[in-house]
C-alpha positions in Angstrom: -62.9 33.3 30.9 -64.9 30.2 30.1 -64.8 26.8 31.8 -63.8 25.3 28.4 -60.6 27.2 28.4 -59.5 25.4 31.5 -61.0 22.0 30.9 -58.1 20.5 29.0 -55.3 21.6 31.4 -57.4 20.4 34.4 -57.8 17.0 32.8 -54.0 16.8 32.3 -53.5 17.9 35.9 -55.6 15.0 37.1 -53.6 12.5 35.1 -50.2 14.0 35.3 -48.7 11.5 37.8 -49.6 8.6 35.5 -48.8 10.2 32.2 -45.2 9.0 31.8 -46.3 5.4 32.5 -48.9 5.8 29.8 -46.6 7.0 27.1 -43.9 4.6 28.1 -46.4 1.8 27.3 -46.4 3.1 23.7 -43.3 1.5 22.1 -42.8 4.2 19.5 -43.7 7.4 21.5 -40.3 8.6 22.4 -38.7 7.5 19.1 -41.3 9.5 17.2 -40.7 12.6 19.3 -36.9 12.3 18.6 -37.6 11.8 14.9 -39.7 15.0 14.8 -37.0 16.9 16.7 -34.4 15.6 14.3 -36.5 16.7 11.3 -36.1 20.3 12.5 -32.5 20.0 11.2 -31.0 22.0 14.0 -27.2 22.4 13.5 -24.2 22.7 15.8 -25.9 20.9 18.6 -28.3 23.8 18.9 -25.6 26.2 20.1 -27.0 29.7 20.1 -30.5 28.6 19.5 -33.6 29.3 21.6 -36.3 26.6 21.2 -39.9 26.8 22.3 -41.5 23.5 23.4 -45.2 24.3 23.4 -47.2 21.8 25.2 -44.2 20.2 26.8 -46.2 18.0 29.3 -44.0 16.0 31.5 -40.9 16.8 29.4 -40.7 14.0 26.9 -40.7 16.4 24.0 -38.2 18.6 25.8 -35.9 15.6 26.1 -36.4 14.9 22.4 -35.4 18.5 21.5 -32.3 18.2 23.8 -31.3 14.9 22.1 -30.7 16.8 18.9 -29.8 20.2 20.3 -28.1 19.7 23.7 -26.5 23.2 23.5 -29.8 25.0 22.9 -31.8 27.1 25.3 -35.3 25.4 25.7 -38.3 27.2 26.9 -40.9 24.5 27.7 -44.4 25.8 28.1 -47.5 24.0 29.3 -50.9 25.1 30.6 -51.1 22.1 33.0 -49.4 22.8 36.4 -49.5 19.0 37.2 -47.7 18.1 34.0 -45.1 20.8 34.6 -44.5 19.6 38.2 -43.8 16.1 36.8 -41.4 17.6 34.2 -39.6 19.9 36.7 -39.0 16.9 39.1 -36.6 15.4 36.5 -33.0 16.4 35.9 -32.5 19.1 33.3 -29.6 21.2 32.2 -29.6 24.9 33.3 -30.5 25.9 29.8 -34.1 24.5 30.2 -36.8 26.7 31.7 -40.4 25.5 32.4 -43.1 28.1 32.1 -46.7 27.6 33.3 -48.8 29.3 30.6 -51.4 28.8 27.9 -49.4 29.2 24.7 -51.6 32.2 23.6 -50.6 34.0 26.8 -46.9 33.3 26.6 -46.0 37.0 26.2 -47.6 37.8 29.6 -45.9 34.8 31.2 -42.4 36.4 31.3 -41.2 34.9 27.9 -40.1 38.0 26.0 -37.6 37.3 23.3 -38.5 35.2 20.2 -37.3 31.7 19.7 -35.4 30.2 16.8 -37.7 27.2 16.4 -40.8 25.7 17.9 -42.1 22.2 18.6 -45.8 22.1 19.2 -47.5 19.0 20.6 -50.9 18.3 22.1 -51.6 21.9 22.9 -52.4 22.3 19.2 -54.4 19.1 18.9 -56.5 18.9 22.0 -57.5 22.4 23.0 -60.7 24.0 21.9 -58.6 27.0 20.8 -56.0 25.0 18.8 -56.0 27.3 15.8 -55.1 30.3 17.9 -52.6 28.2 19.9 -50.7 27.1 16.9 -50.8 30.7 15.5 -49.4 32.0 18.8 -46.4 29.6 18.7 -45.7 30.4 15.1 -45.8 34.2 15.8 -43.5 33.6 18.8 -41.0 32.0 16.5 -41.2 34.9 14.0 -40.6 34.9 10.3 -38.2 32.5 8.6 -38.0 30.2 11.6 -38.5 26.5 11.9 -41.7 25.0 13.3 -42.7 21.4 13.8 -46.0 19.9 15.0 -45.5 16.5 16.6 -49.2 15.7 17.0 -50.4 13.1 14.5 -53.4 15.2 13.8 -51.3 18.1 12.6 -48.3 16.2 11.2 -49.0 17.3 7.7 -49.1 20.9 8.7 -45.7 20.8 10.4 -43.8 22.4 7.5 -41.1 24.9 8.0 -42.3 28.4 8.4 
């Protein structure tokens, strides 16, 4: 395993305690996450759906998914243990589960069944292995599922799959 593979999660670990304050200073950050989640067009409040939040960070994208699908099961995955600790310290419904894993290793992290839809964030835009990361989350969703990238860098590639 290379140092490069762990450089990005380690950088997020270092800044995890300040991350929410940073994104809160961006007036459109949470609104844009909710817009992206809304564009997934999840019906019936997400009842019966299993959503993958890849690169969940401190949980802002997880909250955005729940705002449009409060009845869905959400598996929120991030490679940064610091970001996950910040997320887990917040109040969540019992239908949310946080998993510490790189997205390409999700199958070995105890996440077995496929999801109905996926929201991929910075794990696709900032990691050296971003192409493999995005492909892993799309494979986890399976065929004919919805997938949305919320990173600006990949916004044009967030079409339904």
